[in-house]
FIKEGU-725984 format. One record per residue (C-alpha): chain; residue in one letter; x, y, z. Coordinates in steps of 0.05 Angstrom, whole numbers. Layout:
+-------+------+--------+--------+--------+
: kette : rest :     xx :     yy :     zz :
+-------+------+--------+--------+--------+
:     A :    A :      X :      Y :      Z :
...
+-------+------+--------+--------+--------+
END
This chain:
+-------+------+--------+--------+--------+
: kette : rest :     xx :     yy :     zz :
+-------+------+--------+--------+--------+
:     A :    M :   3299 :    118 :    885 :
:     A :    P :   3233 :     84 :    871 :
:     A :    M :   3171 :    110 :    908 :
:     A :    P :   3139 :     60 :    955 :
:     A :    R :   3078 :     29 :    927 :
:     A :    P :   3012 :     56 :    954 :
:     A :    R :   2993 :    -13 :    978 :
:     A :    A :   3057 :    -22 :   1018 :
:     A :    L :   3050 :     48 :   1047 :
:     A :    A :   2978 :     34 :   1067 :
:     A :    L :   2999 :    -31 :   1100 :
:     A :    G :   3055 :      2 :   1138 :
:     A :    L :   3010 :     59 :   1161 :
:     A :    G :   2956 :      8 :   1181 :
:     A :    L :   3006 :    -32 :   1223 :
:     A :    L :   3031 :     32 :   1256 :
:     A :    I :   2961 :     53 :   1274 :
:     A :    A :   2943 :    -17 :   1299 :
:     A :    G :   3006 :    -17 :   1342 :
:     A :    L :   2988 :     50 :   1372 :
:     A :    L :   2917 :     28 :   1387 :
:     A :    I :   2940 :    -36 :   1419 :
:     A :    G :   2990 :      3 :   1461 :
:     A :    L :   2937 :     53 :   1483 :
:     A :    W :   2889 :     -4 :   1500 :
:     A :    L :   2941 :    -40 :   1542 :
:     A :    G :   2960 :     24 :   1578 :
:     A :    W :   2888 :     41 :   1592 :
:     A :    R :   2874 :    -30 :   1617 :
:     A :    S :   2934 :    -27 :   1663 :
:     A :    A :   2914 :     42 :   1690 :
:     A :    M :   2843 :     18 :   1704 :
:     A :    R :   2869 :    -44 :   1741 :
:     A :    T :   2913 :      1 :   1783 :
:     A :    R :   2855 :     48 :   1796 :
:     A :    G :   2812 :    -11 :   1817 :
:     A :    W :   2866 :    -33 :   1866 :
:     A :    L :   2873 :     37 :   1894 :
:     A :    D :   2797 :     43 :   1901 :
:     A :    A :   2796 :    -24 :   1939 :
:     A :    V :   2851 :      0 :   1986 :
:     A :    S :   2815 :     65 :   1997 :
:     A :    R :   2747 :     32 :   2009 :
:     A :    G :   2775 :    -15 :   2061 :
:     A :    H :   2812 :     41 :   2096 :
:     A :    V :   2752 :     87 :   2097 :
:     A :    L :   2705 :     33 :   2124 :
:     A :    A :   2756 :     15 :   2178 :
:     A :    E :   2765 :     88 :   2198 :
:     A :    I :   2690 :    100 :   2201 :
:     A :    A :   2677 :     37 :   2242 :
:     A :    Y :   2733 :     53 :   2291 :
:     A :    G :   2713 :    126 :   2296 :
:     A :    Q :   2641 :    107 :   2311 :
:     A :    Y :   2665 :     54 :   2361 :
:     A :    E :   2706 :    107 :   2398 :
:     A :    E :   2659 :    167 :   2394 :
:     A :    A :   2587 :    148 :   2376 :
:     A :    G :   2531 :    119 :   2417 :
:     A :    Y :   2517 :     45 :   2422 :
:     A :    E :   2473 :     37 :   2360 :
:     A :    Q :   2517 :     77 :   2313 :
:     A :    A :   2580 :     43 :   2339 :
:     A :    R :   2549 :    -26 :   2331 :
:     A :    E :   2525 :    -10 :   2260 :
:     A :    G :   2594 :     16 :   2240 :
:     A :    L :   2630 :    -46 :   2266 :
:     A :    E :   2578 :    -93 :   2235 :
:     A :    A :   2585 :    -58 :   2168 :
:     A :    Y :   2660 :    -66 :   2170 :
:     A :    L :   2653 :   -138 :   2191 :
:     A :    A :   2606 :   -150 :   2132 :
:     A :    Y :   2658 :   -119 :   2086 :
:     A :    L :   2711 :   -166 :   2114 :
:     A :    E :   2665 :   -226 :   2107 :
:     A :    G :   2656 :   -210 :   2033 :
:     A :    L :   2731 :   -205 :   2019 :
:     A :    L :   2770 :   -260 :   1986 :
:     A :    P :   2843 :   -267 :   2007 :
:     A :    R :   2893 :   -234 :   1961 :
:     A :    G :   2915 :   -279 :   1905 :
:     A :    E :   2981 :   -279 :   1869 :
:     A :    K :   2953 :   -226 :   1822 :
:     A :    W :   2900 :   -180 :   1851 :
:     A :    D :   2829 :   -184 :   1824 :
:     A :    P :   2768 :   -144 :   1844 :
:     A :    G :   2733 :   -174 :   1905 :
:     A :    E :   2799 :   -195 :   1936 :
:     A :    S :   2834 :   -160 :   1993 :
:     A :    P :   2882 :   -111 :   1961 :
:     A :    L :   2936 :   -122 :   2014 :
:     A :    V :   2928 :   -185 :   2057 :
:     A :    G :   2914 :   -259 :   2053 :
:     A :    D :   2873 :   -305 :   2097 :
:     A :    S :   2909 :   -291 :   2162 :
:     A :    G :   2906 :   -216 :   2154 :
:     A :    I :   2831 :   -217 :   2141 :
:     A :    A :   2822 :   -264 :   2200 :
:     A :    L :   2861 :   -216 :   2245 :
:     A :    D :   2817 :   -157 :   2223 :
:     A :    K :   2755 :   -199 :   2237 :
:     A :    A :   2781 :   -220 :   2306 :
:     A :    L :   2794 :   -148 :   2325 :
:     A :    T :   2727 :   -124 :   2299 :
:     A :    L :   2689 :   -181 :   2334 :
:     A :    A :   2727 :   -165 :   2398 :
:     A :    R :   2707 :    -92 :   2393 :
:     A :    L :   2634 :   -113 :   2382 :
:     A :    A :   2639 :   -158 :   2443 :
:     A :    L :   2667 :   -102 :   2486 :
:     A :    L :   2613 :    -56 :   2461 :
:     A :    E :   2559 :   -107 :   2479 :
:     A :    E :   2589 :   -116 :   2548 :
:     A :    R :   2591 :    -41 :   2560 :
:     A :    E :   2519 :    -34 :   2539 :
:     A :    H :   2488 :    -98 :   2567 :
:     A :    G :   2536 :   -124 :   2620 :
:     A :    D :   2583 :   -183 :   2626 :
:     A :    G :   2566 :   -243 :   2585 :
:     A :    A :   2529 :   -203 :   2532 :
:     A :    G :   2585 :   -212 :   2482 :
:     A :    D :   2600 :   -286 :   2494 :
:     A :    D :   2581 :   -308 :   2423 :
:     A :    L :   2622 :   -252 :   2393 :
:     A :    W :   2682 :   -271 :   2436 :
:     A :    A :   2676 :   -343 :   2413 :
:     A :    H :   2678 :   -320 :   2340 :
:     A :    A :   2736 :   -273 :   2355 :
:     A :    E :   2775 :   -332 :   2386 :
:     A :    G :   2762 :   -373 :   2323 :
:     A :    Q :   2787 :   -317 :   2278 :
:     A :    A :   2849 :   -307 :   2322 :
:     A :    A :   2865 :   -380 :   2312 :
:     A :    L :   2857 :   -372 :   2236 :
:     A :    A :   2903 :   -311 :   2241 :
:     A :    G :   2957 :   -356 :   2272 :
:     A :    W :   2954 :   -333 :   2344 :
:     A :    Q :   2980 :   -383 :   2395 :
:     A :    D :   2940 :   -355 :   2453 :
:     A :    T :   2870 :   -346 :   2426 :
:     A :    S :   2837 :   -335 :   2494 :
:     A :    R :   2786 :   -281 :   2505 :
:     A :    E :   2831 :   -250 :   2557 :
:     A :    N :   2890 :   -245 :   2509 :
:     A :    I :   2848 :   -216 :   2453 :
:     A :    R :   2816 :   -167 :   2502 :
:     A :    R :   2885 :   -145 :   2527 :
:     A :    F :   2910 :   -137 :   2456 :
:     A :    V :   2850 :    -95 :   2434 :
:     A :    E :   2852 :    -52 :   2496 :
:     A :    R :   2926 :    -39 :   2487 :
:     A :    L :   2916 :    -25 :   2413 :
:     A :    D :   2858 :     23 :   2427 :
:     A :    G :   2893 :     56 :   2487 :
:     A :    T :   2837 :     34 :   2535 :
:     A :    E :   2879 :    -15 :   2576 :
:     A :    P :   2867 :     -7 :   2651 :
:     A :    A :   2924 :     32 :   2682 :
:     A :    A :   2942 :    -21 :   2734 :
:     A :    A :   2947 :    -76 :   2682 :
:     A :    A :   2986 :    -32 :   2634 :
:     A :    G :   3041 :    -18 :   2685 :
:     A :    A :   3045 :    -90 :   2709 :
:     A :    D :   3068 :   -119 :   2642 :
:     A :    E :   3121 :    -67 :   2625 :
+-------+------+--------+--------+--------+
END
């Protein structure tokens, strides 16, 4: 049995090493993309939790800052494409982002009304109504959004809560 030529052996070994390196690179690239996606999911979740926690528990200034920071995050998101890329929402498209914006704007409006009285959140309500329309809601009225947020947050007045059920 003839011994393989050194040149053929070197070529085979070189191809094997090249294949291993390409495989490692592709695996690393895939893992980093997955990590980026997980980081994006985590960042959105953490910002939402902080904003909502401050809205529920903190004073006016801190609550407003938390909600505004989350709204700024939402404003900077692009809708999820067919294949996720950094800067895009990791989970939702246009309507999902619009829904989050509508709820955040409504909470800001409620916060302003609690702090400064009726009418203080009118501009915020108008923006919330626009976002609710983008989210596909049929009834985009302030009253409907308010009812939805109050029910979601568990702050719905007792009389109104019993009347619908």
